[in-house]
C-alpha positions in Angstrom: 8.3 -67.8 -66.3 9.8 -68.1 -69.7 11.5 -71.5 -70.4 15.2 -71.4 -71.6 14.5 -72.2 -75.2 12.0 -69.3 -75.3 14.6 -66.8 -74.1 15.3 -64.0 -76.5 18.6 -65.3 -77.9 17.3 -68.8 -78.5 14.0 -67.5 -79.8 16.0 -65.6 -82.4 17.8 -68.9 -83.4 14.4 -70.6 -83.7 13.1 -67.8 -86.0 16.3 -67.6 -88.0 16.4 -71.3 -88.7 12.6 -71.7 -89.2 13.0 -72.3 -92.9 16.4 -74.1 -92.8 15.7 -77.6 -94.3 18.6 -79.5 -92.8 19.8 -80.5 -89.2 21.1 -77.9 -86.9 21.9 -77.9 -83.2 22.2 -75.1 -80.5 25.8 -75.7 -79.3 28.2 -74.3 -76.9 27.3 -72.9 -73.6 23.7 -72.5 -74.4 23.4 -76.2 -75.2 24.8 -76.9 -71.7 22.2 -74.4 -70.3 19.4 -76.3 -72.1 20.8 -79.6 -70.7 21.0 -78.2 -67.2 17.6 -76.6 -67.4 18.8 -73.2 -66.4 20.9 -70.3 -67.6 24.2 -70.7 -65.8 26.1 -67.7 -66.9 26.0 -64.8 -69.4 26.6 -65.5 -73.0 28.1 -63.1 -75.6 26.7 -65.0 -78.5 24.8 -68.2 -79.6 26.7 -71.0 -81.3 24.7 -73.1 -83.8 26.2 -76.2 -85.4 25.4 -77.4 -89.0 26.9 -80.0 -91.1 29.6 -78.8 -93.5 28.1 -80.9 -96.2 24.9 -78.8 -95.9 26.5 -75.4 -96.8 24.7 -75.1 -100.0 21.4 -75.2 -98.0 22.9 -72.6 -95.6 23.7 -70.4 -98.6 20.2 -70.8 -100.1 18.4 -70.3 -96.9 20.2 -67.3 -95.4 20.1 -64.7 -98.0 18.7 -61.8 -95.9 20.3 -61.5 -93.5 23.4 -63.1 -95.0 26.0 -64.4 -92.6 29.6 -63.0 -92.8 32.8 -65.2 -92.7 35.0 -64.6 -89.8 38.8 -64.8 -90.1 39.9 -67.6 -87.8 43.0 -65.6 -86.5 41.9 -61.8 -86.6 38.2 -62.2 -86.1 37.6 -59.8 -88.9 34.3 -60.3 -90.8 34.0 -60.2 -94.6 31.2 -61.2 -97.0 30.8 -65.0 -97.5 30.8 -65.7 -101.3 28.2 -68.1 -102.7 29.8 -71.4 -103.3 32.9 -70.6 -101.2 34.0 -73.9 -99.6 34.5 -73.8 -95.8 36.2 -76.2 -93.4 35.0 -77.5 -90.1 37.1 -76.0 -87.3 38.7 -72.8 -88.6 35.7 -71.4 -90.5 32.9 -69.6 -88.7 29.9 -67.8 -90.1 28.4 -64.9 -88.1 25.2 -63.1 -88.1 26.0 -59.8 -86.4 23.7 -58.8 -83.5 21.6 -56.5 -85.6 18.7 -57.5 -85.8 19.4 -60.3 -83.3 19.7 -59.8 -79.5 23.3 -61.1 -79.7 25.4 -62.5 -82.5 24.5 -65.9 -83.8 27.5 -68.0 -85.0 27.3 -71.0 -87.4 29.9 -73.6 -86.6 30.6 -76.4 -89.1 30.7 -80.1 -88.3 32.3 -82.8 -90.2 30.0 -85.9 -91.0 30.1 -89.3 -92.7 26.7 -90.6 -93.8 24.5 -90.7 -90.6 27.5 -90.0 -88.3 29.0 -86.8 -86.8 32.7 -86.9 -87.0 35.0 -84.9 -84.7 37.2 -82.9 -87.0 40.0 -83.0 -84.6 40.0 -86.8 -84.0 41.4 -87.7 -87.5 38.0 -89.3 -88.2 38.3 -91.9 -85.3 35.9 -90.1 -83.0 32.3 -90.2 -84.3 28.8 -90.8 -83.1 25.4 -91.2 -84.9 23.7 -88.0 -85.6 20.6 -89.1 -83.6 22.8 -89.8 -80.6 24.3 -86.3 -80.5 20.8 -84.7 -80.8 18.7 -83.7 -77.9 15.4 -81.6 -78.2 13.7 -79.4 -75.8 10.0 -79.9 -75.2 9.2 -77.1 -77.6 11.3 -78.8 -80.3 14.5 -76.8 -80.3 17.5 -79.2 -81.2 20.7 -78.9 -79.2 23.9 -80.7 -78.9 24.4 -83.5 -76.4 26.6 -82.3 -73.4 29.3 -84.7 -73.9 29.9 -83.5 -77.5 30.0 -79.9 -76.2 32.3 -80.8 -73.4 34.7 -82.7 -75.8 35.1 -79.4 -77.8 35.7 -77.5 -74.6 38.1 -80.0 -73.1 40.9 -78.7 -75.2 40.5 -75.0 -74.5 41.8 -74.6 -70.9 39.7 -71.5 -70.6 38.2 -70.7 -67.2 34.7 -70.5 -68.7 35.2 -74.1 -70.1 36.2 -75.4 -66.7 33.3 -73.7 -65.1 30.9 -75.1 -67.8 32.3 -78.6 -67.0 31.9 -78.1 -63.2 28.3 -77.0 -63.7 27.1 -80.1 -65.7 29.5 -82.9 -64.8 27.2 -84.2 -62.0 24.3 -84.2 -64.4 25.9 -86.6 -66.9 24.5 -90.1 -66.8 27.0 -93.1 -66.7 27.0 -93.5 -70.5 27.7 -89.8 -71.3 30.4 -89.7 -68.6 32.1 -92.8 -69.8 32.0 -91.6 -73.4 33.6 -88.4 -72.4 36.2 -90.1 -70.4 37.0 -92.4 -73.1 37.7 -89.6 -75.6 39.6 -87.2 -73.3 41.9 -89.6 -71.4 43.9 -91.0 -74.4 44.6 -87.5 -75.7 45.1 -85.7 -72.4 46.0 -88.3 -69.7 46.5 -85.5 -67.0 43.5 -83.5 -67.9 42.0 -81.8 -64.8 38.5 -83.1 -65.6 39.3 -86.8 -65.4 38.9 -87.3 -61.6 35.3 -86.0 -61.9 34.6 -88.5 -64.7 35.9 -91.6 -63.1 
């Protein structure tokens, strides 16, 4: 039986990022699958998080194939110009699904020295990079579940609620408390809060 991180989409990420010299993380639903130890639902793409400050390394590493820049509102793709500055949140780089099994999307993270910074938290929500990093036995880095769920907590999409329901019981007390502390002040009536208390 093939382990999750050796599945075709994640093997494609491993191969694509083999020569990338900076930190990266499998993010989104696939990161929650890695944490849960099983593929919980189908995925249309694979999200990979990199630090926005490392964009010059992204540009230098990924020349063939070169990622395309996705328009944040229309979803249209256009070439990404070398040296073009991008912002965490709205900007997304996409490797189309040829030659990969499905599209691989690069998300950008804000950071400050050795800390990840939640770009929607006005710089107040942050965590050491080492604490947001989990690694599979085969060495594939992925984003800690509480960070993934923080991003998903603002969406209100059925798949986000399903993702939370799938992994909430797997969170240890520290991850659960961290997530509670960062959802409750912003969304005091959030539907996830009872499961976190």
